C-alpha positions as YAML, in Angstrom:
chain: A
units: angstrom
residues:
- id: 1
  name: MET
  ca: [0.00, 0.00, 0.00]
- id: 2
  name: TYR
  ca: [1.24, 3.46, -0.93]
- id: 3
  name: LYS
  ca: [0.96, 6.24, 1.66]
- id: 4
  name: ILE
  ca: [0.09, 9.76, 0.47]
- id: 5
  name: LYS
  ca: [0.51, 12.73, 2.81]
- id: 6
  name: LEU
  ca: [-1.82, 15.70, 2.22]
- id: 7
  name: LEU
  ca: [-0.37, 19.09, 3.11]
- id: 8
  name: ASN
  ca: [-3.42, 21.03, 1.92]
- id: 9
  name: LYS
  ca: [-7.05, 20.39, 1.21]
- id: 10
  name: ILE
  ca: [-7.12, 18.50, -2.09]
- id: 11
  name: SER
  ca: [-10.28, 18.24, -4.19]
- id: 12
  name: THR
  ca: [-12.17, 15.02, -3.54]
- id: 13
  name: LYS
  ca: [-12.39, 14.50, -7.30]
- id: 14
  name: GLY
  ca: [-8.65, 13.85, -7.24]
- id: 15
  name: LEU
  ca: [-8.57, 11.90, -4.00]
- id: 16
  name: ASP
  ca: [-11.32, 9.60, -5.26]
- id: 17
  name: LEU
  ca: [-8.74, 8.21, -7.71]
- id: 18
  name: LEU
  ca: [-6.82, 6.74, -4.77]
- id: 19
  name: ASP
  ca: [-8.60, 3.47, -4.04]
- id: 20
  name: ARG
  ca: [-8.48, 2.41, -0.40]
- id: 21
  name: GLU
  ca: [-7.14, -1.03, -1.23]
- id: 22
  name: ASN
  ca: [-3.87, 0.36, -2.58]
- id: 23
  name: TYR
  ca: [-3.55, 3.87, -1.12]
- id: 24
  name: GLU
  ca: [-3.80, 5.59, 2.22]
- id: 25
  name: ALA
  ca: [-4.20, 9.37, 1.98]
- id: 26
  name: ALA
  ca: [-4.18, 11.56, 5.09]
- id: 27
  name: SER
  ca: [-2.56, 14.65, 6.58]
- id: 28
  name: GLU
  ca: [-0.94, 12.91, 9.57]
- id: 29
  name: ILE
  ca: [1.16, 10.30, 7.71]
- id: 30
  name: SER
  ca: [4.78, 10.42, 8.92]
- id: 31
  name: THR
  ca: [6.48, 8.13, 6.38]
- id: 32
  name: PRO
  ca: [4.78, 8.95, 3.07]
- id: 33
  name: ASP
  ca: [5.64, 7.58, -0.34]
- id: 34
  name: ALA
  ca: [4.33, 10.81, -1.85]
- id: 35
  name: ILE
  ca: [3.07, 14.24, -0.84]
- id: 36
  name: LEU
  ca: [0.21, 16.18, -2.41]
- id: 37
  name: VAL
  ca: [0.47, 19.92, -1.86]
- id: 38
  name: ARG
  ca: [-1.01, 23.20, -3.03]
- id: 39
  name: SER
  ca: [0.39, 26.26, -1.23]
- id: 40
  name: THR
  ca: [2.10, 24.96, 1.93]
- id: 41
  name: LYS
  ca: [5.70, 26.18, 2.11]
- id: 42
  name: MET
  ca: [7.98, 23.12, 2.24]
- id: 43
  name: HIS
  ca: [11.44, 24.74, 2.30]
- id: 44
  name: ASP
  ca: [11.92, 24.25, 6.04]
- id: 45
  name: MET
  ca: [10.30, 20.83, 6.09]
- id: 46
  name: GLU
  ca: [12.40, 17.74, 6.73]
- id: 47
  name: LEU
  ca: [11.85, 15.36, 3.82]
- id: 48
  name: PRO
  ca: [11.43, 11.78, 5.08]
- id: 49
  name: SER
  ca: [13.61, 9.06, 3.57]
- id: 50
  name: SER
  ca: [10.47, 7.25, 2.41]
- id: 51
  name: LEU
  ca: [9.45, 10.15, 0.14]
- id: 52
  name: LYS
  ca: [9.56, 9.35, -3.56]
- id: 53
  name: ALA
  ca: [7.41, 12.04, -5.17]
- id: 54
  name: ILE
  ca: [5.70, 15.38, -4.59]
- id: 55
  name: GLY
  ca: [2.61, 16.33, -6.56]
- id: 56
  name: ARG
  ca: [1.86, 20.06, -6.70]
- id: 57
  name: ALA
  ca: [-1.81, 20.70, -7.54]
- id: 58
  name: GLY
  ca: [-0.99, 23.83, -9.54]
- id: 59
  name: ALA
  ca: [1.69, 25.17, -11.84]
- id: 60
  name: GLY
  ca: [3.95, 27.22, -9.56]
- id: 61
  name: VAL
  ca: [6.47, 25.34, -7.41]
- id: 62
  name: ASN
  ca: [8.12, 28.22, -5.52]
- id: 63
  name: ASN
  ca: [6.93, 26.65, -2.26]
- id: 64
  name: ILE
  ca: [8.85, 23.41, -2.89]
- id: 65
  name: PRO
  ca: [12.63, 22.95, -2.34]
- id: 66
  name: ILE
  ca: [13.39, 21.66, -5.82]
- id: 67
  name: ASP
  ca: [17.17, 21.45, -5.42]
- id: 68
  name: LYS
  ca: [16.88, 19.50, -2.17]
- id: 69
  name: CYS
  ca: [14.41, 17.11, -3.79]
- id: 70
  name: SER
  ca: [16.68, 16.57, -6.79]
- id: 71
  name: GLU
  ca: [19.61, 15.68, -4.54]
- id: 72
  name: LYS
  ca: [17.48, 13.01, -2.88]
- id: 73
  name: GLY
  ca: [16.05, 11.67, -6.14]
- id: 74
  name: ILE
  ca: [12.54, 12.90, -5.26]
- id: 75
  name: VAL
  ca: [10.50, 13.61, -8.37]
- id: 76
  name: VAL
  ca: [8.45, 16.82, -8.20]
- id: 77
  name: PHE
  ca: [5.38, 17.10, -10.40]
- id: 78
  name: ASN
  ca: [3.20, 20.11, -11.23]
- id: 79
  name: THR
  ca: [0.02, 20.46, -13.27]
- id: 80
  name: PRO
  ca: [0.61, 22.88, -16.16]
- id: 81
  name: GLY
  ca: [-2.55, 23.78, -18.01]
- id: 82
  name: ALA
  ca: [-4.98, 22.36, -15.47]
- id: 83
  name: ASN
  ca: [-6.01, 25.85, -14.35]
- id: 84
  name: ALA
  ca: [-5.40, 27.53, -17.71]
- id: 85
  name: ASN
  ca: [-9.02, 28.33, -18.52]
- id: 86
  name: SER
  ca: [-9.64, 29.75, -15.06]
- id: 87
  name: VAL
  ca: [-6.67, 32.11, -15.40]
- id: 88
  name: LYS
  ca: [-7.62, 33.04, -18.96]
- id: 89
  name: GLU
  ca: [-11.09, 34.17, -17.85]
- id: 90
  name: LEU
  ca: [-9.60, 36.35, -15.10]
- id: 91
  name: VAL
  ca: [-7.16, 37.91, -17.58]
- id: 92
  name: LEU
  ca: [-10.09, 38.85, -19.81]
- id: 93
  name: ALA
  ca: [-11.83, 40.39, -16.81]
- id: 94
  name: GLY
  ca: [-8.63, 42.28, -16.01]
- id: 95
  name: MET
  ca: [-8.47, 43.69, -19.53]
- id: 96
  name: LEU
  ca: [-12.00, 45.00, -19.27]
- id: 97
  name: LEU
  ca: [-11.47, 46.43, -15.79]
- id: 98
  name: CYS
  ca: [-8.36, 48.35, -16.80]
- id: 99
  name: SER
  ca: [-9.76, 49.58, -20.13]
- id: 100
  name: ARG
  ca: [-12.67, 51.38, -18.53]
- id: 101
  name: ASP
  ca: [-12.63, 52.51, -14.93]
- id: 102
  name: ILE
  ca: [-15.36, 50.06, -14.02]
- id: 103
  name: ILE
  ca: [-14.21, 49.67, -10.41]
- id: 104
  name: GLY
  ca: [-13.99, 53.44, -9.88]
- id: 105
  name: ALA
  ca: [-17.39, 53.91, -11.50]
- id: 106
  name: ILE
  ca: [-19.07, 51.32, -9.28]
- id: 107
  name: ASN
  ca: [-17.45, 52.76, -6.15]
- id: 108
  name: TRP
  ca: [-18.57, 56.28, -7.10]
- id: 109
  name: VAL
  ca: [-22.15, 55.19, -7.80]
- id: 110
  name: ASN
  ca: [-22.36, 53.62, -4.35]
- id: 111
  name: THR
  ca: [-21.39, 56.94, -2.76]
- id: 112
  name: GLN
  ca: [-24.53, 58.52, -4.25]
- id: 113
  name: LYS
  ca: [-26.95, 56.30, -2.33]
- id: 114
  name: ASP
  ca: [-28.32, 59.25, -0.31]
- id: 115
  name: GLN
  ca: [-29.04, 61.47, -3.33]
- id: 116
  name: GLY
  ca: [-32.53, 60.07, -3.92]
- id: 117
  name: ASP
  ca: [-34.17, 61.24, -7.14]
- id: 118
  name: GLU
  ca: [-31.00, 63.09, -8.13]
- id: 119
  name: VAL
  ca: [-29.10, 59.85, -8.75]
- id: 120
  name: PRO
  ca: [-30.02, 59.48, -12.47]
- id: 121
  name: ARG
  ca: [-29.06, 63.10, -13.22]
- id: 122
  name: LEU
  ca: [-25.78, 62.86, -11.32]
- id: 123
  name: ILE
  ca: [-24.88, 59.63, -13.05]
- id: 124
  name: GLU
  ca: [-25.42, 61.13, -16.48]
- id: 125
  name: LYS
  ca: [-23.39, 64.19, -15.50]
- id: 126
  name: GLU
  ca: [-20.40, 62.30, -14.07]
- id: 127
  name: LYS
  ca: [-20.21, 59.13, -16.16]
- id: 128
  name: SER
  ca: [-17.69, 60.56, -18.63]
- id: 129
  name: LYS
  ca: [-15.07, 60.48, -15.87]
- id: 130
  name: PHE
  ca: [-15.05, 56.70, -16.03]
- id: 131
  name: GLY
  ca: [-14.87, 56.12, -19.78]
- id: 132
  name: GLY
  ca: [-12.18, 54.19, -21.62]
- id: 133
  name: PRO
  ca: [-11.32, 52.51, -24.92]
- id: 134
  name: GLU
  ca: [-12.78, 49.37, -26.45]
- id: 135
  name: LEU
  ca: [-10.60, 46.31, -26.86]
- id: 136
  name: LYS
  ca: [-11.52, 45.78, -30.49]
- id: 137
  name: GLY
  ca: [-8.82, 46.93, -32.86]
- id: 138
  name: LYS
  ca: [-6.20, 47.38, -30.15]
- id: 139
  name: THR
  ca: [-2.94, 45.43, -30.07]
- id: 140
  name: MET
  ca: [-2.41, 42.84, -27.37]
- id: 141
  name: GLY
  ca: [1.08, 41.54, -26.68]
- id: 142
  name: VAL
  ca: [1.26, 38.14, -24.98]
- id: 143
  name: ILE
  ca: [4.62, 37.29, -23.41]
- id: 144
  name: GLY
  ca: [4.82, 33.53, -22.92]
- id: 145
  name: LEU
  ca: [2.81, 31.10, -25.03]
- id: 146
  name: GLY
  ca: [2.33, 28.14, -22.75]
- id: 147
  name: ALA
  ca: [-1.05, 26.65, -21.86]
- id: 148
  name: ILE
  ca: [-2.42, 29.91, -20.42]
- id: 149
  name: GLY
  ca: [-0.75, 32.29, -22.86]
- id: 150
  name: VAL
  ca: [-2.18, 30.44, -25.86]
- id: 151
  name: LEU
  ca: [-5.72, 30.60, -24.46]
- id: 152
  name: VAL
  ca: [-5.34, 34.31, -23.66]
- id: 153
  name: ALA
  ca: [-3.98, 35.07, -27.13]
- id: 154
  name: ASN
  ca: [-6.77, 33.17, -28.86]
- id: 155
  name: ALA
  ca: [-9.46, 34.77, -26.68]
- id: 156
  name: ALA
  ca: [-8.10, 38.27, -27.29]
- id: 157
  name: SER
  ca: [-8.06, 37.60, -31.01]
- id: 158
  name: SER
  ca: [-11.69, 36.45, -30.89]
- id: 159
  name: LEU
  ca: [-12.56, 39.81, -29.29]
- id: 160
  name: GLY
  ca: [-11.24, 41.57, -32.37]
- id: 161
  name: MET
  ca: [-7.82, 42.49, -31.02]
- id: 162
  name: ASN
  ca: [-4.62, 42.34, -33.03]
- id: 163
  name: VAL
  ca: [-2.53, 39.85, -31.08]
- id: 164
  name: ILE
  ca: [1.23, 39.39, -31.19]
- id: 165
  name: GLY
  ca: [3.03, 36.76, -29.14]
- id: 166
  name: TYR
  ca: [6.57, 36.23, -27.95]
- id: 167
  name: ASP
  ca: [8.00, 32.97, -26.65]
- id: 168
  name: PRO
  ca: [11.40, 31.73, -27.83]
- id: 169
  name: PHE
  ca: [10.74, 28.38, -26.15]
- id: 170
  name: ILE
  ca: [7.22, 27.67, -27.42]
- id: 171
  name: SER
  ca: [6.44, 23.94, -27.48]
- id: 172
  name: VAL
  ca: [5.07, 22.08, -30.47]
- id: 173
  name: ASP
  ca: [1.82, 21.35, -28.62]
- id: 174
  name: ALA
  ca: [1.36, 25.03, -27.76]
- id: 175
  name: ALA
  ca: [2.06, 26.06, -31.34]
- id: 176
  name: TRP
  ca: [-0.61, 23.66, -32.58]
- id: 177
  name: GLY
  ca: [-3.16, 25.30, -30.27]
- id: 178
  name: LEU
  ca: [-2.36, 28.85, -31.34]
- id: 179
  name: SER
  ca: [-4.79, 30.58, -33.70]
- id: 180
  name: ARG
  ca: [-3.40, 31.39, -37.13]
- id: 181
  name: GLU
  ca: [-4.44, 34.99, -36.47]
- id: 182
  name: ILE
  ca: [-1.72, 35.40, -33.84]
- id: 183
  name: LYS
  ca: [1.39, 37.15, -35.16]
- id: 184
  name: LYS
  ca: [4.88, 36.24, -33.99]
- id: 185
  name: ALA
  ca: [6.93, 39.08, -32.53]
- id: 186
  name: SER
  ca: [10.50, 39.24, -33.80]
- id: 187
  name: GLY
  ca: [11.64, 39.83, -30.23]
- id: 188
  name: LEU
  ca: [10.54, 41.08, -26.83]
- id: 189
  name: ASP
  ca: [11.40, 44.71, -27.57]
- id: 190
  name: SER
  ca: [9.39, 44.59, -30.78]
- id: 191
  name: LEU
  ca: [6.34, 43.36, -28.87]
- id: 192
  name: LEU
  ca: [6.71, 46.03, -26.20]
- id: 193
  name: THR
  ca: [6.85, 48.89, -28.68]
- id: 194
  name: LYS
  ca: [3.69, 47.80, -30.54]
- id: 195
  name: SER
  ca: [1.33, 46.77, -27.74]
- id: 196
  name: ASP
  ca: [-1.60, 48.68, -26.23]
- id: 197
  name: TYR
  ca: [-2.11, 45.84, -23.75]
- id: 198
  name: ILE
  ca: [0.52, 43.43, -22.42]
- id: 199
  name: SER
  ca: [-0.17, 40.14, -20.65]
- id: 200
  name: LEU
  ca: [2.59, 38.19, -18.89]
- id: 201
  name: HIS
  ca: [2.55, 34.38, -18.84]
- id: 202
  name: ILE
  ca: [6.12, 33.30, -18.11]
- id: 203
  name: PRO
  ca: [7.75, 31.58, -15.11]
- id: 204
  name: LEU
  ca: [9.71, 33.53, -12.52]
- id: 205
  name: ASN
  ca: [13.40, 32.67, -12.47]
- id: 206
  name: ASP
  ca: [16.76, 34.42, -12.41]
- id: 207
  name: LYS
  ca: [16.45, 35.32, -16.10]
- id: 208
  name: THR
  ca: [12.92, 36.74, -15.93]
- id: 209
  name: ARG
  ca: [13.00, 38.48, -12.53]
- id: 210
  name: GLY
  ca: [12.39, 42.20, -13.08]
- id: 211
  name: LEU
  ca: [11.87, 41.61, -16.81]
- id: 212
  name: ILE
  ca: [9.67, 44.68, -17.05]
- id: 213
  name: ASN
  ca: [11.92, 47.43, -15.72]
- id: 214
  name: LYS
  ca: [12.83, 51.05, -16.44]
- id: 215
  name: GLU
  ca: [14.69, 50.15, -19.63]
- id: 216
  name: LYS
  ca: [11.78, 48.12, -21.02]
- id: 217
  name: ILE
  ca: [9.14, 50.59, -19.84]
- id: 218
  name: GLU
  ca: [10.80, 53.32, -21.93]
- id: 219
  name: LEU
  ca: [9.97, 51.26, -25.02]
- id: 220
  name: LEU
  ca: [6.26, 51.11, -24.23]
- id: 221
  name: LYS
  ca: [3.49, 53.14, -25.76]
- id: 222
  name: ASN
  ca: [2.08, 55.88, -23.57]
- id: 223
  name: ASN
  ca: [-0.87, 54.72, -21.46]
- id: 224
  name: VAL
  ca: [-0.15, 51.04, -22.05]
- id: 225
  name: ARG
  ca: [-2.02, 48.60, -19.81]
- id: 226
  name: ILE
  ca: [-0.11, 45.70, -18.26]
- id: 227
  name: MET
  ca: [-1.63, 42.53, -16.85]
- id: 228
  name: ASN
  ca: [0.38, 40.17, -14.68]
- id: 229
  name: PHE
  ca: [-1.25, 36.87, -13.83]
- id: 230
  name: ALA
  ca: [2.06, 34.98, -13.79]
- id: 231
  name: ARG
  ca: [4.30, 36.10, -10.89]
- id: 232
  name: GLY
  ca: [4.78, 39.42, -9.13]
- id: 233
  name: GLY
  ca: [8.57, 39.37, -9.37]
- id: 234
  name: LEU
  ca: [8.45, 39.73, -13.15]
- id: 235
  name: ILE
  ca: [7.86, 43.48, -12.67]
- id: 236
  name: ASN
  ca: [10.26, 45.93, -11.06]
- id: 237
  name: GLU
  ca: [7.71, 47.58, -8.77]
- id: 238
  name: GLU
  ca: [9.69, 50.76, -8.17]
- id: 239
  name: ASP
  ca: [10.04, 51.39, -11.91]
- id: 240
  name: LEU
  ca: [6.39, 50.47, -12.47]
- id: 241
  name: LEU
  ca: [5.08, 52.88, -9.82]
- id: 242
  name: LEU
  ca: [7.08, 55.73, -11.34]
- id: 243
  name: ALA
  ca: [5.70, 54.89, -14.79]
- id: 244
  name: LEU
  ca: [2.15, 54.91, -13.39]
- id: 245
  name: GLU
  ca: [2.71, 58.32, -11.81]
- id: 246
  name: GLN
  ca: [4.07, 59.71, -15.07]
- id: 247
  name: GLY
  ca: [1.24, 58.22, -17.14]
- id: 248
  name: LYS
  ca: [3.56, 56.06, -19.22]
- id: 249
  name: VAL
  ca: [1.67, 53.02, -17.89]
- id: 250
  name: GLY
  ca: [-2.07, 53.61, -17.78]
- id: 251
  name: ALA
  ca: [-2.97, 50.66, -15.60]
- id: 252
  name: TYR
  ca: [-1.43, 47.62, -13.95]
- id: 253
  name: VAL
  ca: [-3.53, 44.58, -13.09]
- id: 254
  name: SER
  ca: [-1.82, 42.07, -10.80]
- id: 255
  name: ASP
  ca: [-2.95, 38.81, -9.27]
- id: 256
  name: PHE
  ca: [0.09, 39.03, -6.95]
- id: 257
  name: PRO
  ca: [-0.34, 42.29, -5.01]
- id: 258
  name: GLU
  ca: [2.38, 43.61, -2.74]
- id: 259
  name: ALA
  ca: [1.90, 46.23, -0.02]
- id: 260
  name: SER
  ca: [3.76, 48.83, -2.09]
- id: 261
  name: LEU
  ca: [1.10, 48.58, -4.82]
- id: 262
  name: LEU
  ca: [-2.02, 48.82, -2.70]
- id: 263
  name: GLY
  ca: [-4.01, 52.02, -2.97]
- id: 264
  name: LYS
  ca: [-1.88, 53.37, -5.82]
- id: 265
  name: LYS
  ca: [-3.55, 55.08, -8.76]
- id: 266
  name: GLY
  ca: [-3.84, 52.84, -11.79]
- id: 267
  name: VAL
  ca: [-3.27, 49.61, -9.87]
- id: 268
  name: ILE
  ca: [-5.92, 46.91, -9.81]
- id: 269
  name: ALA
  ca: [-4.83, 44.39, -7.20]
- id: 270
  name: ILE
  ca: [-6.54, 40.99, -7.25]
- id: 271
  name: PRO
  ca: [-5.92, 38.56, -4.35]
- id: 272
  name: HIS
  ca: [-4.44, 35.65, -6.36]
- id: 273
  name: LEU
  ca: [-7.74, 34.43, -7.78]
- id: 274
  name: GLY
  ca: [-6.35, 33.02, -11.03]
- id: 275
  name: ALA
  ca: [-7.02, 29.39, -10.16]
- id: 276
  name: SER
  ca: [-9.78, 29.99, -7.61]
- id: 277
  name: THR
  ca: [-12.56, 28.15, -9.35]
- id: 278
  name: PRO
  ca: [-13.91, 24.73, -8.38]
- id: 279
  name: GLU
  ca: [-13.18, 23.50, -11.90]
- id: 280
  name: ALA
  ca: [-9.51, 24.53, -11.72]
- id: 281
  name: GLU
  ca: [-9.05, 23.00, -8.28]
- id: 282
  name: GLU
  ca: [-10.59, 19.73, -9.47]
- id: 283
  name: ASN
  ca: [-8.52, 19.66, -12.66]
- id: 284
  name: CYS
  ca: [-5.29, 20.30, -10.75]
- id: 285
  name: ALA
  ca: [-6.07, 17.63, -8.15]
- id: 286
  name: VAL
  ca: [-6.94, 15.01, -10.75]
- id: 287
  name: MET
  ca: [-3.83, 15.74, -12.79]
- id: 288
  name: ALA
  ca: [-1.51, 15.70, -9.77]
- id: 289
  name: VAL
  ca: [-2.94, 12.42, -8.45]
- id: 290
  name: GLU
  ca: [-2.79, 10.70, -11.83]
- id: 291
  name: GLN
  ca: [0.85, 11.70, -12.34]
- id: 292
  name: VAL
  ca: [1.91, 10.61, -8.86]
- id: 293
  name: LYS
  ca: [0.06, 7.29, -9.24]
- id: 294
  name: ASP
  ca: [1.68, 6.55, -12.59]
- id: 295
  name: PHE
  ca: [5.10, 7.22, -11.08]
- id: 296
  name: LEU
  ca: [4.55, 5.10, -7.96]
- id: 297
  name: VAL
  ca: [2.99, 2.18, -9.82]
- id: 298
  name: ASN
  ca: [4.83, 2.27, -13.17]
- id: 299
  name: GLY
  ca: [7.82, 4.55, -12.66]
- id: 300
  name: ASN
  ca: [6.66, 6.84, -15.47]
- id: 301
  name: ILE
  ca: [7.33, 10.58, -15.26]
- id: 302
  name: THR
  ca: [5.05, 13.21, -16.80]
- id: 303
  name: ASN
  ca: [5.25, 16.93, -16.04]
- id: 304
  name: SER
  ca: [8.12, 16.82, -13.58]
- id: 305
  name: VAL
  ca: [9.85, 20.11, -12.88]
- id: 306
  name: ASN
  ca: [13.20, 18.54, -11.97]
- id: 307
  name: PHE
  ca: [13.47, 15.24, -13.87]
- id: 308
  name: PRO
  ca: [12.87, 14.54, -17.57]
- id: 309
  name: ASN
  ca: [9.62, 13.17, -18.91]
- id: 310
  name: CYS
  ca: [10.15, 9.42, -19.26]
- id: 311
  name: ILE
  ca: [7.42, 6.93, -20.14]
- id: 312
  name: MET
  ca: [7.64, 3.27, -21.21]
- id: 313
  name: GLU
  ca: [5.09, 0.53, -21.60]
- id: 314
  name: ASN
  ca: [5.64, -2.46, -19.30]
- id: 315
  name: THR
  ca: [7.53, -5.20, -21.18]
- id: 316
  name: GLY
  ca: [8.98, -7.32, -18.38]
- id: 317
  name: VAL
  ca: [7.86, -8.78, -15.07]
- id: 318
  name: ALA
  ca: [9.86, -6.34, -12.97]
- id: 319
  name: ARG
  ca: [11.02, -2.78, -13.46]
- id: 320
  name: LEU
  ca: [14.00, -0.90, -12.10]
- id: 321
  name: ILE
  ca: [13.76, 2.87, -12.01]
- id: 322
  name: ILE
  ca: [16.93, 4.81, -11.38]
- id: 323
  name: ALA
  ca: [17.62, 8.52, -11.03]
- id: 324
  name: ASN
  ca: [21.17, 9.70, -11.33]
- id: 325
  name: LYS
  ca: [23.39, 12.65, -12.07]
- id: 326
  name: ASN
  ca: [23.87, 13.20, -15.78]
- id: 327
  name: ILE
  ca: [27.55, 12.28, -15.94]
- id: 328
  name: PRO
  ca: [29.52, 9.92, -18.21]
- id: 329
  name: ASP
  ca: [29.53, 6.13, -17.80]
- id: 330
  name: MET
  ca: [26.49, 5.99, -15.50]
- id: 331
  name: LEU
  ca: [24.37, 3.75, -17.71]
- id: 332
  name: SER
  ca: [27.14, 1.27, -18.41]
- id: 333
  name: GLN
  ca: [27.84, 0.90, -14.68]
- id: 334
  name: ILE
  ca: [24.16, 0.29, -13.95]
- id: 335
  name: LEU
  ca: [23.81, -2.29, -16.71]
- id: 336
  name: LYS
  ca: [26.97, -4.06, -15.55]
- id: 337
  name: VAL
  ca: [25.50, -4.51, -12.05]
- id: 338
  name: ILE
  ca: [22.33, -5.99, -13.56]
- id: 339
  name: SER
  ca: [24.30, -8.29, -15.84]
- id: 340
  name: ASN
  ca: [26.55, -9.49, -12.98]
- id: 341
  name: ALA
  ca: [23.38, -10.52, -11.11]
- id: 342
  name: GLY
  ca: [22.47, -12.82, -14.01]
- id: 343
  name: ILE
  ca: [19.36, -10.81, -14.91]
- id: 344
  name: ASN
  ca: [18.37, -10.13, -18.51]
- id: 345
  name: VAL
  ca: [17.17, -6.68, -19.63]
- id: 346
  name: GLN
  ca: [13.95, -6.85, -21.68]
- id: 347
  name: ASP
  ca: [13.67, -3.19, -22.58]
- id: 348
  name: MET
  ca: [14.88, 0.18, -21.32]
- id: 349
  name: THR
  ca: [14.74, 3.92, -21.84]
- id: 350
  name: ASN
  ca: [17.04, 6.67, -20.65]
- id: 351
  name: ARG
  ca: [16.32, 10.40, -20.58]
- id: 352
  name: HIS
  ca: [18.19, 13.39, -19.22]
- id: 353
  name: ARG
  ca: [17.34, 16.95, -18.28]
- id: 354
  name: ASN
  ca: [20.17, 19.34, -17.53]
- id: 355
  name: ASP
  ca: [22.22, 17.76, -14.71]
- id: 356
  name: LEU
  ca: [19.81, 14.90, -14.00]
- id: 357
  name: ALA
  ca: [19.03, 11.62, -15.78]
- id: 358
  name: TYR
  ca: [16.33, 8.99, -15.36]
- id: 359
  name: ASN
  ca: [16.21, 5.35, -16.42]
- id: 360
  name: ILE
  ca: [13.43, 2.78, -16.75]
- id: 361
  name: ILE
  ca: [14.75, -0.77, -17.12]
- id: 362
  name: ASP
  ca: [12.43, -3.75, -17.53]
- id: 363
  name: VAL
  ca: [13.88, -7.15, -16.62]
- id: 364
  name: ASP
  ca: [12.66, -10.71, -17.15]
- id: 365
  name: SER
  ca: [12.84, -11.94, -13.56]
- id: 366
  name: ARG
  ca: [10.84, -11.22, -10.46]
- id: 367
  name: GLU
  ca: [13.70, -12.59, -8.39]
- id: 368
  name: VAL
  ca: [15.69, -9.39, -8.15]
- id: 369
  name: PRO
  ca: [17.91, -9.71, -5.06]
- id: 370
  name: PRO
  ca: [18.00, -6.79, -2.59]
- id: 371
  name: SER
  ca: [21.77, -6.78, -3.00]
- id: 372
  name: LEU
  ca: [21.33, -5.68, -6.65]
- id: 373
  name: ILE
  ca: [19.34, -2.64, -5.55]
- id: 374
  name: GLU
  ca: [22.01, -1.80, -2.98]
- id: 375
  name: ASP
  ca: [24.80, -2.23, -5.52]
- id: 376
  name: ILE
  ca: [23.08, 0.22, -7.88]
- id: 377
  name: LYS
  ca: [22.48, 2.70, -5.06]
- id: 378
  name: ASN
  ca: [26.18, 2.52, -4.20]
- id: 379
  name: ILE
  ca: [27.25, 3.66, -7.67]
- id: 380
  name: GLN
  ca: [28.59, 7.18, -7.28]
- id: 381
  name: GLY
  ca: [26.12, 9.58, -8.88]
- id: 382
  name: VAL
  ca: [23.00, 7.45, -8.36]
- id: 383
  name: LEU
  ca: [20.34, 9.44, -6.50]
- id: 384
  name: MET
  ca: [17.53, 6.93, -6.24]
- id: 385
  name: THR
  ca: [16.64, 3.41, -7.31]
- id: 386
  name: ARG
  ca: [13.49, 1.40, -6.81]
- id: 387
  name: LEU
  ca: [12.12, -1.98, -7.83]
- id: 388
  name: ILE
  ca: [8.56, -2.27, -9.15]
- id: 389
  name: LEU
  ca: [6.93, -5.63, -9.79]
- id: 390
  name: THR
  ca: [4.81, -5.24, -12.92]
- id: 391
  name: ALA
  ca: [3.45, -8.72, -13.51]
...
């Protein structure tokens, strides 16, 4: 039986996939095979030696100590695209809110509640203060064309906007989903100079931190509107606030508000609602559980953030899965240990991602001695090995 520790409330639609005969899922498990998590910060958590996998029900993994997990051979999964539609809908709402001062207009109307019969006249007199442009015909620049970015670009195009996208690392699957109406920007600077609206959909890392800064803001059109439903750190807040004061940026919509942004003119701060729909929570839970199950039962990896995707149909009666550092001569050493044990390899696959590699090796014998597992673990550079009986 596999033990799954729950660090957050996980949708029952996902947990229902864990049958009680083969899985125990609870928050108080001390020696889990896997952890399911949403937002709990794990950086200061001691990772038990039993832990094999972490499933993050969501896309962002800033709350998980990825490097520490990699060193221990713990595979970390996320669920890219599971909440994409939920985020897309909020981006569209953000575009509308920052185009016309809808929030300011509603707040002002509510202040007139004591004006009685004068309300209609006052509304007609003051409504021009809250006007703004239509989206149709304007240019939308989408930075990052992953699962969410593609949906946002397509939706903006369907609203009659001219959409340009920038993503030097766009995947084949994402490209297939992109409308033919979307134009490819020759570079980031080109997109910034042409856009009336900009929507960010890229991960936060050392290369993208502060991507939108003073230098980039100088390239923007006057009164441009920026939407950030990716990560707050992508924007240099000090430079942004100055641009808002000067009118260079007309509005900034963020799903990651910081104290320095609150109450500032032109800022629409949303309390991280991008994935806050029951459908998104269910989709993320189902995807996380399915990926963790496939890894525990079959050793397959899909949507890991630290190890390569690696999937193989079962061809033997037992399966060895091995994670190791991506250094020379690792595979030959592993295969030599298996051969010395008198065990025949039926099929195998090997994948690598940056400094890490992962192997699935099917063998023709269920009688795999514990000493073989120990011998593989003792190879310098091996991070994890596990035996799975498949037949």
